[in-house]
C-alpha positions in Angstrom: 134.7 -58.3 -51.2 133.9 -54.5 -50.6 131.0 -55.1 -49.8 128.0 -56.7 -47.3 126.7 -60.4 -47.9 123.4 -61.6 -45.8 122.0 -65.1 -45.0 118.1 -65.3 -44.7 117.2 -69.4 -44.0 114.1 -69.6 -43.6 113.8 -73.7 -41.9 116.3 -75.4 -39.0 118.7 -74.9 -37.7 121.8 -74.6 -40.3 124.1 -72.5 -38.4 126.8 -74.9 -39.2 126.8 -75.2 -43.0 126.1 -71.0 -42.9 129.4 -70.9 -41.0 130.7 -72.8 -44.2 129.8 -70.3 -46.2 130.7 -67.2 -44.8 133.7 -69.2 -45.3 133.6 -69.6 -48.4 133.4 -65.8 -49.4 136.7 -65.6 -46.8 138.7 -67.4 -49.4 137.4 -66.2 -52.1 138.2 -62.9 -51.3 141.3 -63.8 -50.3 142.2 -65.2 -53.7 140.3 -62.3 -56.1 140.1 -59.7 -54.0 142.0 -57.1 -56.5 142.4 -54.7 -53.3 144.2 -57.6 -51.9 148.0 -56.8 -53.2 149.1 -60.6 -51.5 145.6 -62.4 -53.6 146.1 -64.6 -55.5 144.3 -62.6 -58.8 147.1 -59.8 -58.0 150.0 -62.0 -57.8 148.8 -63.7 -61.3 148.1 -59.7 -62.9 151.8 -58.6 -61.4 152.9 -62.1 -63.1 154.6 -63.7 -59.6 153.0 -66.7 -60.3 151.2 -68.5 -64.1 148.5 -69.5 -63.9 149.1 -73.7 -63.6 150.5 -72.1 -59.6 147.6 -71.2 -58.9 144.2 -72.3 -57.6 141.6 -74.6 -59.8 138.9 -72.1 -59.2 141.0 -69.2 -60.7 141.3 -71.2 -64.3 137.2 -72.0 -64.0 136.4 -68.5 -63.0 138.7 -67.2 -66.4 137.0 -69.8 -68.0 133.5 -68.3 -67.8 135.0 -64.6 -68.0 135.5 -66.0 -71.7 132.7 -67.0 -71.5 130.3 -64.5 -71.5 133.0 -61.5 -73.1 132.1 -64.2 -75.7 128.4 -64.1 -75.3 127.9 -60.4 -74.7 130.1 -59.8 -78.2 133.7 -57.9 -76.0 130.9 -55.4 -74.1 132.4 -58.0 -70.4 135.5 -58.3 -70.2 137.5 -59.3 -67.4 140.8 -56.3 -68.1 138.3 -53.3 -67.6 141.1 -50.8 -67.0 144.1 -52.8 -68.8 144.5 -55.2 -65.3 143.1 -58.3 -64.8 140.1 -58.1 -62.8 137.7 -61.0 -63.2 135.2 -58.8 -60.1 132.2 -58.6 -62.3 131.6 -63.4 -62.2 134.1 -63.7 -58.8 130.7 -62.3 -57.3 127.7 -63.8 -58.3 130.0 -67.0 -58.6 131.1 -66.8 -54.9 127.2 -66.0 -54.4 125.5 -69.4 -55.8 128.3 -71.7 -54.5 127.5 -70.4 -50.7 123.9 -71.0 -51.6 124.5 -74.8 -52.3 126.7 -75.1 -49.7 123.5 -74.0 -47.6 120.9 -76.4 -50.5 123.8 -80.3 -49.5 123.3 -79.1 -45.5 119.2 -79.2 -46.2 118.4 -76.1 -46.2 115.6 -75.8 -49.0 114.6 -72.4 -48.8 116.8 -69.0 -48.4 118.6 -66.5 -49.6 121.7 -65.2 -50.0 122.7 -61.8 -51.0 125.8 -59.7 -51.3 125.7 -56.7 -51.7 121.9 -56.0 -53.5 122.5 -59.0 -55.9 120.7 -63.0 -54.8 120.5 -66.3 -55.1 117.2 -67.3 -54.5 116.3 -71.2 -53.5 113.1 -72.9 -52.3 110.1 -70.2 -51.5 109.7 -67.6 -48.4 106.9 -69.2 -46.9 104.8 -72.3 -47.9 103.1 -71.3 -50.9 104.7 -68.3 -50.5 107.6 -66.4 -53.2 110.6 -64.9 -52.5 109.9 -60.9 -53.2 113.1 -58.5 -53.9 112.4 -55.4 -54.5 114.8 -53.0 -57.1 115.9 -50.3 -56.0 115.2 -46.7 -58.3 118.8 -45.6 -59.2 117.1 -41.3 -59.6 114.6 -41.2 -56.7 116.3 -42.7 -53.7 114.2 -45.0 -50.8 111.8 -45.7 -54.3 111.4 -49.1 -56.0 111.1 -49.4 -59.5 110.3 -52.5 -59.1 108.9 -55.7 -56.8 110.6 -59.0 -58.3 108.8 -62.2 -56.8 109.3 -65.7 -57.8 111.0 -68.7 -56.3 114.4 -70.2 -57.0 115.5 -67.0 -58.9 118.7 -65.3 -59.0 117.9 -61.6 -59.4 120.8 -59.1 -60.3 121.6 -55.5 -60.7 124.1 -53.0 -61.5 124.2 -49.1 -62.3 125.3 -46.0 -61.0 123.4 -45.6 -57.8 125.8 -46.7 -55.5 129.6 -46.4 -56.9 128.5 -43.9 -59.8 129.2 -44.3 -63.0 132.3 -47.2 -63.3 130.7 -50.1 -65.4 132.9 -49.7 -68.8 131.8 -49.4 -72.0 135.1 -51.3 -73.5 134.7 -50.3 -77.2 133.8 -47.4 -76.1 136.6 -47.1 -73.6 134.6 -44.8 -71.7 132.0 -44.9 -68.9 128.7 -46.2 -69.6 126.2 -43.7 -69.5 123.4 -44.3 -71.4 121.0 -46.9 -68.7 120.8 -45.2 -64.6 120.6 -49.3 -64.2 119.6 -52.3 -64.8 118.6 -56.0 -63.4 118.6 -59.6 -64.8 116.2 -62.1 -63.7 117.6 -65.1 -63.4 118.7 -69.2 -62.7 121.5 -69.1 -61.6 124.0 -66.0 -60.2 127.2 -66.6 -62.1 125.7 -66.3 -65.0 122.7 -63.4 -64.2 125.7 -61.2 -62.3 127.7 -61.5 -65.3 125.4 -60.2 -67.7 123.7 -57.9 -66.1 127.4 -55.6 -66.1 126.9 -56.8 -69.7 124.0 -55.7 -70.4 124.7 -51.7 -68.2 128.3 -51.3 -70.8 125.7 -52.0 -74.2 123.2 -50.1 -73.1 119.7 -49.6 -74.8 121.0 -52.3 -76.8 121.1 -54.5 -74.2 116.7 -54.9 -74.7 117.2 -56.9 -77.7 120.2 -59.2 -76.5 118.7 -60.2 -72.9 115.7 -60.5 -75.0 117.4 -63.3 -77.6 118.9 -65.1 -74.2 117.5 -68.3 -73.0 116.2 -68.0 -69.7 117.5 -64.0 -68.5 115.4 -61.3 -68.7 115.3 -57.4 -67.8 114.5 -54.2 -66.7 116.6 -50.8 -66.9 116.1 -47.6 -65.4 117.2 -44.9 -68.4 119.7 -41.8 -67.2 116.4 -39.8 -68.4 114.4 -41.9 -66.1 112.5 -43.8 -68.0 111.8 -47.6 -68.2 111.9 -50.8 -70.2 111.8 -53.9 -70.3 111.7 -58.1 -72.5 108.4 -59.3 -73.2 108.8 -62.5 -70.6 109.7 -60.0 -67.6 106.2 -58.9 -66.2 106.0 -62.6 -64.9 108.4 -61.8 -62.5 107.8 -57.9 -61.5 105.4 -56.0 -60.1 106.2 -52.9 -61.7 106.3 -48.8 -60.5 103.7 -46.6 -61.0 
């Protein structure tokens, strides 16, 4: 998927479960990669196969894309450049499924990290929450905040790694009002997808996320200022 994945399992020997989760991620990449001309999604986009001829998870992901698009008033789209690209749902969905594989195997305390988007399960240690640093997008090497908690999903969308790559589908140009926005929720599938939509919204995302049940947000604006939804501080240590 063009990024690095890591597994942090805190209790027991779950090598077999981790191997199963890695196999799952490779399957997802082979199915959904827009960089592979032979992938199912690439062939579907070119009209070489119909949705009915795709693995069932393709229909599941496209249904999720439609749900996020409706929930975000069209700021999320599975066709950001006119071609089918459900990647903004796929990564979080794939990571969450990988986490479920570990949970089913009995790994009660673990973290699955895909390119900085994480699904946290259980605790980092007995009585100790997980801690996830939010990189400051305008100050390399610095943290803007630290999210702490148990059984959380944390996802960030921004310009630090790939520049202005998220397009506002209403304005038909890259979104530039924010440098980054981080969402905290329970399910990484929706947390990651909503973070993409929120970045495309810009400052309007503050009210939108504030109205979503079970999600909070922290943003760094293009000028370096910050804002957060009312409930975000319960999860975080904010930088000065």
